[in-house]
C-alpha positions in Angstrom: -14.1 11.2 16.1 -16.6 11.6 13.3 -15.4 10.4 9.9 -16.9 13.5 8.4 -14.0 15.4 10.1 -11.4 13.4 8.2 -9.5 14.8 5.2 -10.2 13.1 1.9 -7.0 11.6 0.5 -7.7 13.3 -2.8 -7.5 16.7 -1.1 -3.7 16.3 -0.9 -3.5 16.0 -4.7 -5.7 19.1 -5.2 -3.9 21.2 -2.5 -0.5 20.4 -4.0 -1.9 21.3 -7.5 -3.5 24.6 -6.3 -4.4 25.6 -2.7 -7.2 27.8 -4.1 -8.8 24.9 -6.0 -8.6 22.8 -2.8 -10.3 25.5 -0.8 -13.1 25.8 -3.4 -13.7 22.0 -3.5 -13.3 21.1 0.2 -14.3 24.2 2.1 -16.7 26.0 -0.3 -18.1 22.8 -1.7 -17.7 24.0 -5.3 -17.0 21.7 -8.2 -17.6 21.9 -12.0 -16.9 19.3 -14.6 -14.9 19.8 -17.8 -13.7 17.3 -20.4 -10.7 16.4 -18.2 -12.8 15.7 -15.0 -15.4 13.7 -17.0 -12.7 11.6 -18.6 -11.1 11.0 -15.1 -14.5 10.1 -13.6 -15.2 7.6 -16.4 -11.8 6.0 -15.8 -12.4 5.7 -12.1 -15.9 4.2 -12.7 -14.3 1.5 -14.7 -11.4 1.0 -12.2 -13.7 1.1 -9.1 -15.5 -2.1 -10.0 -15.4 -3.5 -6.5 -13.8 -6.9 -6.1 -10.7 -8.9 -5.6 -8.7 -11.1 -8.0 -5.5 -12.9 -8.5 -3.2 -12.0 -11.4 -0.5 -14.6 -11.4 1.0 -14.4 -7.9 -0.3 -10.9 -7.2 -3.5 -10.4 -5.2 -5.5 -7.3 -6.3 -8.4 -5.6 -4.7 -10.2 -2.6 -6.2 -12.1 0.3 -4.7 -11.1 -0.3 -1.1 -11.6 2.3 1.5 -8.5 3.4 3.4 -8.3 5.4 6.7 -5.7 6.8 9.0 -6.9 7.8 12.5 -3.4 9.3 13.2 -3.6 11.7 10.3 -7.4 12.0 10.0 -7.3 10.8 6.4 -10.0 8.8 4.5 -10.5 7.8 0.9 -10.9 5.1 -1.7 -7.9 3.5 -3.3 -8.2 2.6 -7.0 -6.2 -0.6 -6.6 -4.2 -2.3 -3.8 -1.8 -5.1 -4.8 -0.3 -7.7 -2.5 2.5 -10.0 -3.2 4.6 -11.9 -0.6 2.9 -10.0 2.2 3.8 -6.6 0.8 1.1 -4.1 -0.1 1.3 -1.6 -3.0 -1.2 1.2 -3.7 -1.8 1.9 -7.4 -3.5 5.2 -8.3 -5.1 5.6 -11.8 -4.9 8.9 -13.6 -6.4 9.8 -17.0 -3.4 11.6 -18.6 0.3 11.0 -18.8 2.9 11.9 -16.2 2.7 15.6 -15.4 5.3 18.1 -14.3 4.1 18.3 -10.7 4.2 15.9 -7.7 0.6 16.1 -6.7 -0.2 12.6 -7.8 2.8 11.2 -5.8 1.4 12.9 -2.7 -1.9 11.1 -3.1 -0.2 7.7 -3.4 1.9 8.5 -0.3 -1.3 9.3 1.6 -2.7 6.0 0.6 0.5 4.3 1.7 0.3 6.1 5.1 -3.2 4.8 5.6 -2.3 1.2 4.5 0.6 1.2 6.9 -1.7 2.1 9.8 -4.3 -0.4 8.8 -1.9 -3.3 8.2 1.0 -2.6 10.5 3.4 -3.1 7.5 5.8 -0.5 6.1 5.4 0.4 2.5 8.3 1.6 0.3 6.7 1.7 -3.1 3.5 2.7 -4.9 2.5 3.3 -8.5 0.6 5.7 -10.6 -1.0 4.2 -13.7 -1.3 6.8 -16.5 -4.2 5.8 -18.8 -2.9 7.8 -21.8 0.5 6.1 -21.9 -0.7 2.8 -20.4 2.4 3.0 -18.2 3.0 2.6 -14.5 5.2 5.2 -12.8 6.9 4.0 -9.6 6.6 6.2 -6.6 9.2 5.8 -3.8 7.5 6.3 -0.5 10.7 7.8 1.0 11.2 10.2 3.9 11.1 13.3 1.8 7.8 12.4 0.2 6.3 11.4 3.6 7.4 14.8 5.0 5.8 16.7 2.1 2.6 14.6 2.5 2.4 15.3 6.3 3.1 19.1 5.7 0.3 19.1 3.1 -2.1 17.3 5.5 -1.3 20.0 8.1 -1.9 22.8 5.6 -5.3 21.3 4.6 -6.3 21.0 8.3 -5.5 24.7 8.7 -7.4 25.6 5.5 -10.5 23.7 6.7 -10.3 25.0 10.3 -9.9 28.6 9.4 -11.9 28.6 6.2 -9.6 31.3 4.9 -9.5 31.3 1.1 -6.0 31.2 -0.5 -5.4 33.7 -3.3 -6.1 32.6 -6.9 -2.7 32.7 -8.6 -2.5 32.2 -12.3 0.0 29.6 -13.5 0.2 27.0 -16.4 -1.8 24.6 -14.1 -4.9 26.8 -14.6 -5.2 25.7 -18.2 -7.1 22.5 -17.6 -8.8 23.4 -14.3 -12.5 23.0 -14.3 -12.8 25.8 -11.7 -10.9 28.4 -13.8 -14.0 30.5 -14.6 -14.9 30.6 -10.8 -11.6 31.8 -9.5 -10.6 34.0 -12.4 -6.9 34.1 -11.5 -6.0 36.6 -14.3 -8.6 39.0 -13.0 -7.1 38.8 -9.5 -3.7 39.5 -11.1 -5.1 42.6 -12.9 -6.8 43.9 -9.8 -3.5 43.6 -7.9 -1.6 45.5 -10.6 -4.3 48.2 -10.6 -4.0 48.6 -6.8 -0.2 48.9 -7.1 -0.5 51.6 -9.7 -2.7 53.8 -7.4 
């Protein structure tokens, strides 16, 4: 199977945030920068300095590629830590903890790949939020795994069919770099106009 057919791990984050955004990025190939995406890119450039190091008794490796043949996932992890034979994915995000679980799904997808690559079960991951300089633990439990697998299946369908999900306006649209492309409020107005006919 060609790795170009694999789903990027980051797609789970984008799909859970907004299926329409995911379609634009991973089916239509559209992406625009805004201040938030530039800040995130700069953070990841600093984090993705390839290498391994020891921090006390914790072995750390940055910018490592992960892959799952079972779920057709591929992507680069920001940081993997290992201590006493246990592996822990750490995903870096520019802001502070948000209201949604899209970041947790990305960490879970990394854990799924690591489990397949190492043969070891993972129970925990972390999200490091740059604004607060805090790590948020992520329990890689059954419920999160089921949501991650359901999201993978939804993205597979999205890519296979190419069908564009509707643009639905929500508070999440506020910081989206693709807001001017999808025009969710316009879609809402057109729908109301049709209903009034």
